[in-house]
PDB file with one MODEL, atoms N, CA, C and O in Angstrom:
MODEL        1
ATOM      1  N   MET A   1     -20.141  -4.633  15.790  1.00  0.00           N
ATOM      2  CA  MET A   1     -19.602  -3.942  15.137  1.00  0.00           C
ATOM      3  C   MET A   1     -20.435  -4.375  13.652  1.00  0.00           C
ATOM      4  O   MET A   1     -21.168  -5.361  13.578  1.00  0.00           O
ATOM      5  N   ASP A   2     -20.220  -3.638  12.756  1.00  0.00           N
ATOM      6  CA  ASP A   2     -20.436  -4.119  11.463  1.00  0.00           C
ATOM      7  C   ASP A   2     -19.783  -4.787  10.239  1.00  0.00           C
ATOM      8  O   ASP A   2     -18.688  -4.285   9.984  1.00  0.00           O
ATOM      9  N   ALA A   3     -20.038  -5.474   9.668  1.00  0.00           N
ATOM     10  CA  ALA A   3     -19.176  -6.678   9.174  1.00  0.00           C
ATOM     11  C   ALA A   3     -18.065  -5.997   8.126  1.00  0.00           C
ATOM     12  O   ALA A   3     -16.912  -6.427   8.083  1.00  0.00           O
ATOM     13  N   PRO A   4     -18.556  -4.818   7.228  1.00  0.00           N
ATOM     14  CA  PRO A   4     -17.721  -4.370   6.173  1.00  0.00           C
ATOM     15  C   PRO A   4     -16.818  -3.432   7.410  1.00  0.00           C
ATOM     16  O   PRO A   4     -15.670  -3.792   7.670  1.00  0.00           O
ATOM     17  N   LEU A   5     -17.168  -2.739   7.824  1.00  0.00           N
ATOM     18  CA  LEU A   5     -16.027  -2.217   9.002  1.00  0.00           C
ATOM     19  C   LEU A   5     -14.819  -3.133   9.799  1.00  0.00           C
ATOM     20  O   LEU A   5     -13.713  -2.599   9.881  1.00  0.00           O
ATOM     21  N   ILE A   6     -15.002  -4.509  10.393  1.00  0.00           N
ATOM     22  CA  ILE A   6     -14.323  -5.336  10.376  1.00  0.00           C
ATOM     23  C   ILE A   6     -13.252  -5.760   9.354  1.00  0.00           C
ATOM     24  O   ILE A   6     -12.050  -5.945   9.549  1.00  0.00           O
ATOM     25  N   ILE A   7     -14.024  -5.879   8.131  1.00  0.00           N
ATOM     26  CA  ILE A   7     -13.129  -6.232   7.164  1.00  0.00           C
ATOM     27  C   ILE A   7     -11.775  -5.123   6.914  1.00  0.00           C
ATOM     28  O   ILE A   7     -10.555  -5.229   7.043  1.00  0.00           O
ATOM     29  N   PHE A   8     -12.742  -3.984   6.476  1.00  0.00           N
ATOM     30  CA  PHE A   8     -12.052  -2.733   6.375  1.00  0.00           C
ATOM     31  C   PHE A   8     -10.685  -2.928   7.251  1.00  0.00           C
ATOM     32  O   PHE A   8      -9.603  -2.944   6.664  1.00  0.00           O
ATOM     33  N   ALA A   9     -10.764  -3.082   8.723  1.00  0.00           N
ATOM     34  CA  ALA A   9      -9.883  -2.681   9.538  1.00  0.00           C
ATOM     35  C   ALA A   9      -8.932  -3.854   9.572  1.00  0.00           C
ATOM     36  O   ALA A   9      -7.778  -3.731   9.982  1.00  0.00           O
ATOM     37  N   LEU A  10      -9.496  -5.136   9.079  1.00  0.00           N
ATOM     38  CA  LEU A  10      -8.370  -6.628   9.152  1.00  0.00           C
ATOM     39  C   LEU A  10      -7.357  -5.810   7.972  1.00  0.00           C
ATOM     40  O   LEU A  10      -6.198  -5.478   8.222  1.00  0.00           O
ATOM     41  N   THR A  11      -7.972  -5.591   6.799  1.00  0.00           N
ATOM     42  CA  THR A  11      -7.138  -5.280   5.434  1.00  0.00           C
ATOM     43  C   THR A  11      -6.344  -4.334   5.863  1.00  0.00           C
ATOM     44  O   THR A  11      -5.174  -4.381   5.482  1.00  0.00           O
ATOM     45  N   LEU A  12      -6.722  -3.365   6.659  1.00  0.00           N
ATOM     46  CA  LEU A  12      -5.630  -2.300   7.074  1.00  0.00           C
ATOM     47  C   LEU A  12      -4.824  -2.717   7.820  1.00  0.00           C
ATOM     48  O   LEU A  12      -3.739  -2.143   7.725  1.00  0.00           O
ATOM     49  N   LEU A  13      -4.902  -3.765   8.800  1.00  0.00           N
ATOM     50  CA  LEU A  13      -3.617  -3.795   9.370  1.00  0.00           C
ATOM     51  C   LEU A  13      -2.932  -5.127   9.067  1.00  0.00           C
ATOM     52  O   LEU A  13      -2.267  -5.696   9.933  1.00  0.00           O
ATOM     53  N   ALA A  14      -3.093  -5.630   7.829  1.00  0.00           N
ATOM     54  CA  ALA A  14      -2.668  -6.549   7.550  1.00  0.00           C
ATOM     55  C   ALA A  14      -1.505  -5.947   5.721  1.00  0.00           C
ATOM     56  O   ALA A  14      -0.413  -6.359   5.331  1.00  0.00           O
ATOM     57  N   TYR A  15      -2.365  -4.995   5.174  1.00  0.00           N
ATOM     58  CA  TYR A  15      -1.806  -4.171   4.323  1.00  0.00           C
ATOM     59  C   TYR A  15      -0.430  -3.169   4.831  1.00  0.00           C
ATOM     60  O   TYR A  15       0.665  -3.134   4.270  1.00  0.00           O
ATOM     61  N   ILE A  16      -0.771  -2.538   5.819  1.00  0.00           N
ATOM     62  CA  ILE A  16       0.380  -1.330   5.827  1.00  0.00           C
ATOM     63  C   ILE A  16       1.292  -1.784   6.121  1.00  0.00           C
ATOM     64  O   ILE A  16       2.178  -1.400   5.357  1.00  0.00           O
ATOM     65  N   PRO A  17       1.852  -2.802   7.241  1.00  0.00           N
ATOM     66  CA  PRO A  17       2.786  -3.242   7.524  1.00  0.00           C
ATOM     67  C   PRO A  17       3.799  -4.180   6.234  1.00  0.00           C
ATOM     68  O   PRO A  17       5.022  -4.097   6.121  1.00  0.00           O
ATOM     69  N   LEU A  18       2.990  -4.924   5.489  1.00  0.00           N
ATOM     70  CA  LEU A  18       3.384  -5.195   4.302  1.00  0.00           C
ATOM     71  C   LEU A  18       3.931  -4.563   3.476  1.00  0.00           C
ATOM     72  O   LEU A  18       5.076  -4.758   3.068  1.00  0.00           O
ATOM     73  N   ALA A  19       3.209  -3.761   3.142  1.00  0.00           N
ATOM     74  CA  ALA A  19       3.296  -2.343   2.056  1.00  0.00           C
ATOM     75  C   ALA A  19       4.528  -1.495   2.873  1.00  0.00           C
ATOM     76  O   ALA A  19       5.349  -0.998   2.102  1.00  0.00           O
ATOM     77  N   CYS A  20       4.711  -1.322   3.938  1.00  0.00           N
ATOM     78  CA  CYS A  20       5.867  -0.505   4.392  1.00  0.00           C
ATOM     79  C   CYS A  20       7.098  -1.234   4.377  1.00  0.00           C
ATOM     80  O   CYS A  20       8.174  -0.668   4.189  1.00  0.00           O
ATOM     81  N   VAL A  21       7.001  -2.308   4.543  1.00  0.00           N
ATOM     82  CA  VAL A  21       8.095  -3.606   4.476  1.00  0.00           C
ATOM     83  C   VAL A  21       8.880  -3.544   2.898  1.00  0.00           C
ATOM     84  O   VAL A  21      10.093  -3.495   2.692  1.00  0.00           O
ATOM     85  N   LEU A  22       7.840  -3.561   1.953  1.00  0.00           N
ATOM     86  CA  LEU A  22       7.948  -3.654   0.754  1.00  0.00           C
ATOM     87  C   LEU A  22       8.796  -2.154   0.301  1.00  0.00           C
ATOM     88  O   LEU A  22       9.864  -2.087  -0.307  1.00  0.00           O
ATOM     89  N   LEU A  23       8.042  -1.138   0.751  1.00  0.00           N
ATOM     90  CA  LEU A  23       8.464   0.510   0.327  1.00  0.00           C
ATOM     91  C   LEU A  23      10.276   0.534   0.665  1.00  0.00           C
ATOM     92  O   LEU A  23      11.190   1.114   0.078  1.00  0.00           O
ATOM     93  N   TYR A  24      10.263  -0.547   2.101  1.00  0.00           N
ATOM     94  CA  TYR A  24      11.379   0.327   3.162  1.00  0.00           C
ATOM     95  C   TYR A  24      12.508  -0.702   1.858  1.00  0.00           C
ATOM     96  O   TYR A  24      13.396  -0.060   1.297  1.00  0.00           O
ATOM     97  N   VAL A  25      12.335  -2.325   1.486  1.00  0.00           N
ATOM     98  CA  VAL A  25      13.489  -2.889   0.901  1.00  0.00           C
ATOM     99  C   VAL A  25      13.364  -2.051  -0.665  1.00  0.00           C
ATOM    100  O   VAL A  25      14.469  -1.659  -1.039  1.00  0.00           O
ATOM    101  N   TRP A  26      12.609  -1.831  -1.300  1.00  0.00           N
ATOM    102  CA  TRP A  26      12.804  -0.961  -2.630  1.00  0.00           C
ATOM    103  C   TRP A  26      13.611   0.143  -2.696  1.00  0.00           C
ATOM    104  O   TRP A  26      14.288   0.461  -3.673  1.00  0.00           O
ATOM    105  N   TRP A  27      13.508   0.963  -1.235  1.00  0.00           N
ATOM    106  CA  TRP A  27      14.229   2.131  -0.917  1.00  0.00           C
ATOM    107  C   TRP A  27      15.641   1.687  -0.730  1.00  0.00           C
ATOM    108  O   TRP A  27      16.465   2.162  -1.513  1.00  0.00           O
ATOM    109  N   LYS A  28      15.945   1.065  -0.051  1.00  0.00           N
ATOM    110  CA  LYS A  28      17.241   0.323   0.661  1.00  0.00           C
ATOM    111  C   LYS A  28      18.124  -0.509  -0.329  1.00  0.00           C
ATOM    112  O   LYS A  28      19.352  -0.540  -0.246  1.00  0.00           O
ATOM    113  N   TYR A  29      17.293  -1.276  -1.405  1.00  0.00           N
ATOM    114  CA  TYR A  29      18.143  -1.806  -2.322  1.00  0.00           C
ATOM    115  C   TYR A  29      17.787  -1.661  -3.908  1.00  0.00           C
ATOM    116  O   TYR A  29      17.925  -2.484  -4.812  1.00  0.00           O
ATOM    117  N   GLY A  30      17.244  -0.225  -3.932  1.00  0.00           N
ATOM    118  CA  GLY A  30      17.163   0.207  -5.273  1.00  0.00           C
ATOM    119  C   GLY A  30      17.059   1.474  -5.762  1.00  0.00           C
ATOM    120  O   GLY A  30      16.298   1.861  -6.650  1.00  0.00           O
ATOM    121  N   LYS A  31      18.174   2.352  -4.899  1.00  0.00           N
ATOM    122  CA  LYS A  31      18.308   3.412  -4.778  1.00  0.00           C
ATOM    123  C   LYS A  31      18.692   3.790  -6.314  1.00  0.00           C
ATOM    124  O   LYS A  31      19.651   3.094  -6.647  1.00  0.00           O
ATOM    125  N   GLY A  32      18.321   4.555  -7.241  1.00  0.00           N
ATOM    126  CA  GLY A  32      19.117   5.723  -8.199  1.00  0.00           C
ATOM    127  C   GLY A  32      18.466   4.605  -9.386  1.00  0.00           C
ATOM    128  O   GLY A  32      18.949   4.665 -10.517  1.00  0.00           O
ATOM    129  N   GLU A  33      17.368   3.591  -9.102  1.00  0.00           N
ATOM    130  CA  GLU A  33      17.548   2.358 -10.588  1.00  0.00           C
ATOM    131  C   GLU A  33      15.818   3.342 -11.105  1.00  0.00           C
ATOM    132  O   GLU A  33      14.880   3.754 -10.423  1.00  0.00           O
ATOM    133  N   VAL A  34      16.042   3.369 -12.257  1.00  0.00           N
ATOM    134  CA  VAL A  34      14.558   4.326 -12.546  1.00  0.00           C
ATOM    135  C   VAL A  34      13.507   3.056 -12.499  1.00  0.00           C
ATOM    136  O   VAL A  34      12.378   3.438 -12.189  1.00  0.00           O
ATOM    137  N   GLY A  35      13.584   1.960 -12.678  1.00  0.00           N
ATOM    138  CA  GLY A  35      12.073   1.120 -12.751  1.00  0.00           C
ATOM    139  C   GLY A  35      11.603   0.781 -11.520  1.00  0.00           C
ATOM    140  O   GLY A  35      10.422   0.543 -11.270  1.00  0.00           O
ATOM    141  N   VAL A  36      13.025   0.738 -10.300  1.00  0.00           N
ATOM    142  CA  VAL A  36      12.377   0.655  -8.965  1.00  0.00           C
ATOM    143  C   VAL A  36      11.644   2.021  -8.713  1.00  0.00           C
ATOM    144  O   VAL A  36      10.609   2.095  -8.051  1.00  0.00           O
ATOM    145  N   SER A  37      12.198   2.977  -9.231  1.00  0.00           N
ATOM    146  CA  SER A  37      11.316   4.524  -8.765  1.00  0.00           C
ATOM    147  C   SER A  37      10.295   4.347  -9.220  1.00  0.00           C
ATOM    148  O   SER A  37       9.458   4.217  -8.327  1.00  0.00           O
ATOM    149  N   LEU A  38       9.655   4.221 -10.750  1.00  0.00           N
ATOM    150  CA  LEU A  38       8.572   4.048 -10.979  1.00  0.00           C
ATOM    151  C   LEU A  38       7.473   2.772 -10.735  1.00  0.00           C
ATOM    152  O   LEU A  38       6.310   2.723 -11.137  1.00  0.00           O
ATOM    153  N   ALA A  39       8.156   1.838 -10.010  1.00  0.00           N
ATOM    154  CA  ALA A  39       7.413   0.674  -9.563  1.00  0.00           C
ATOM    155  C   ALA A  39       6.920   1.274  -8.323  1.00  0.00           C
ATOM    156  O   ALA A  39       5.715   1.243  -8.075  1.00  0.00           O
ATOM    157  N   ARG A  40       7.913   1.919  -7.380  1.00  0.00           N
ATOM    158  CA  ARG A  40       7.246   2.494  -6.216  1.00  0.00           C
ATOM    159  C   ARG A  40       6.430   3.668  -6.468  1.00  0.00           C
ATOM    160  O   ARG A  40       5.661   3.808  -5.517  1.00  0.00           O
ATOM    161  N   VAL A  41       6.255   4.655  -7.425  1.00  0.00           N
ATOM    162  CA  VAL A  41       5.655   5.572  -7.642  1.00  0.00           C
ATOM    163  C   VAL A  41       4.002   5.111  -7.965  1.00  0.00           C
ATOM    164  O   VAL A  41       2.984   5.740  -7.675  1.00  0.00           O
ATOM    165  N   ILE A  42       4.131   3.783  -8.671  1.00  0.00           N
ATOM    166  CA  ILE A  42       2.707   3.340  -9.429  1.00  0.00           C
ATOM    167  C   ILE A  42       2.255   2.190  -8.143  1.00  0.00           C
ATOM    168  O   ILE A  42       1.099   1.768  -8.154  1.00  0.00           O
ATOM    169  N   PHE A  43       3.079   1.787  -7.212  1.00  0.00           N
ATOM    170  CA  PHE A  43       2.187   1.093  -5.926  1.00  0.00           C
ATOM    171  C   PHE A  43       1.628   2.253  -4.919  1.00  0.00           C
ATOM    172  O   PHE A  43       0.611   2.095  -4.244  1.00  0.00           O
ATOM    173  N   LEU A  44       2.258   3.191  -4.908  1.00  0.00           N
ATOM    174  CA  LEU A  44       1.746   3.821  -4.152  1.00  0.00           C
ATOM    175  C   LEU A  44       0.848   4.662  -4.490  1.00  0.00           C
ATOM    176  O   LEU A  44       0.295   5.252  -3.562  1.00  0.00           O
ATOM    177  N   ALA A  45       0.513   4.915  -5.601  1.00  0.00           N
ATOM    178  CA  ALA A  45      -0.346   5.652  -6.548  1.00  0.00           C
ATOM    179  C   ALA A  45      -1.849   4.343  -6.073  1.00  0.00           C
ATOM    180  O   ALA A  45      -2.785   4.518  -5.293  1.00  0.00           O
ATOM    181  N   GLY A  46      -1.583   3.404  -6.728  1.00  0.00           N
ATOM    182  CA  GLY A  46      -2.467   2.179  -6.759  1.00  0.00           C
ATOM    183  C   GLY A  46      -3.131   2.124  -4.829  1.00  0.00           C
ATOM    184  O   GLY A  46      -4.263   2.205  -4.351  1.00  0.00           O
ATOM    185  N   SER A  47      -1.995   1.980  -4.322  1.00  0.00           N
ATOM    186  CA  SER A  47      -2.828   2.124  -3.065  1.00  0.00           C
ATOM    187  C   SER A  47      -3.333   3.129  -2.408  1.00  0.00           C
ATOM    188  O   SER A  47      -4.057   2.928  -1.434  1.00  0.00           O
ATOM    189  N   VAL A  48      -3.068   4.212  -2.785  1.00  0.00           N
ATOM    190  CA  VAL A  48      -4.260   5.330  -2.380  1.00  0.00           C
ATOM    191  C   VAL A  48      -5.391   5.373  -3.268  1.00  0.00           C
ATOM    192  O   VAL A  48      -6.416   5.964  -2.928  1.00  0.00           O
ATOM    193  N   GLY A  49      -5.285   4.792  -4.383  1.00  0.00           N
ATOM    194  CA  GLY A  49      -6.715   4.522  -4.892  1.00  0.00           C
ATOM    195  C   GLY A  49      -7.584   3.891  -4.185  1.00  0.00           C
ATOM    196  O   GLY A  49      -8.692   4.250  -3.787  1.00  0.00           O
ATOM    197  N   LEU A  50      -6.888   2.708  -4.020  1.00  0.00           N
ATOM    198  CA  LEU A  50      -7.485   1.430  -3.457  1.00  0.00           C
ATOM    199  C   LEU A  50      -8.271   1.814  -2.012  1.00  0.00           C
ATOM    200  O   LEU A  50      -9.404   1.448  -1.700  1.00  0.00           O
ATOM    201  N   LEU A  51      -7.421   2.592  -1.278  1.00  0.00           N
ATOM    202  CA  LEU A  51      -7.933   2.865   0.373  1.00  0.00           C
ATOM    203  C   LEU A  51      -8.995   4.007   0.039  1.00  0.00           C
ATOM    204  O   LEU A  51      -9.902   4.063   0.869  1.00  0.00           O
ATOM    205  N   PHE A  52      -9.072   4.946  -1.023  1.00  0.00           N
ATOM    206  CA  PHE A  52      -9.974   5.664  -1.491  1.00  0.00           C
ATOM    207  C   PHE A  52     -11.367   5.201  -2.008  1.00  0.00           C
ATOM    208  O   PHE A  52     -12.435   5.711  -1.671  1.00  0.00           O
ATOM    209  N   LEU A  53     -11.206   4.147  -2.885  1.00  0.00           N
ATOM    210  CA  LEU A  53     -12.170   3.003  -3.052  1.00  0.00           C
ATOM    211  C   LEU A  53     -12.545   2.572  -2.037  1.00  0.00           C
ATOM    212  O   LEU A  53     -13.775   2.613  -2.017  1.00  0.00           O
ATOM    213  N   MET A  54     -11.971   2.001  -0.792  1.00  0.00           N
ATOM    214  CA  MET A  54     -12.544   0.966   0.554  1.00  0.00           C
ATOM    215  C   MET A  54     -13.489   2.466   1.070  1.00  0.00           C
ATOM    216  O   MET A  54     -14.695   2.490   1.316  1.00  0.00           O
ATOM    217  N   ILE A  55     -12.791   3.311   1.116  1.00  0.00           N
ATOM    218  CA  ILE A  55     -13.273   4.336   2.214  1.00  0.00           C
ATOM    219  C   ILE A  55     -14.702   4.612   1.699  1.00  0.00           C
ATOM    220  O   ILE A  55     -15.647   4.486   2.478  1.00  0.00           O
ATOM    221  N   THR A  56     -14.928   5.042   0.213  1.00  0.00           N
ATOM    222  CA  THR A  56     -16.351   5.528  -0.609  1.00  0.00           C
ATOM    223  C   THR A  56     -17.313   4.256  -0.620  1.00  0.00           C
ATOM    224  O   THR A  56     -18.536   4.393  -0.615  1.00  0.00           O
ATOM    225  N   VAL A  57     -16.846   3.327  -0.631  1.00  0.00           N
ATOM    226  CA  VAL A  57     -17.567   2.303  -0.936  1.00  0.00           C
ATOM    227  C   VAL A  57     -18.613   2.069  -0.071  1.00  0.00           C
ATOM    228  O   VAL A  57     -19.370   1.117  -0.262  1.00  0.00           O
TER     229      VAL A  57
ENDMDL
END
């Protein structure tokens, strides 16, 4: 396999579970807080942006 493909797969394998835990904790303990909602939106937008960047490069 190609080295960039392996790095991409390992990054996804580590990032997705950690991001899910972070989003779950924010959802469970930060309901109704404007700051937490804003942080969640910024985090998700950044995550999607990084995934798009990793796929296109």
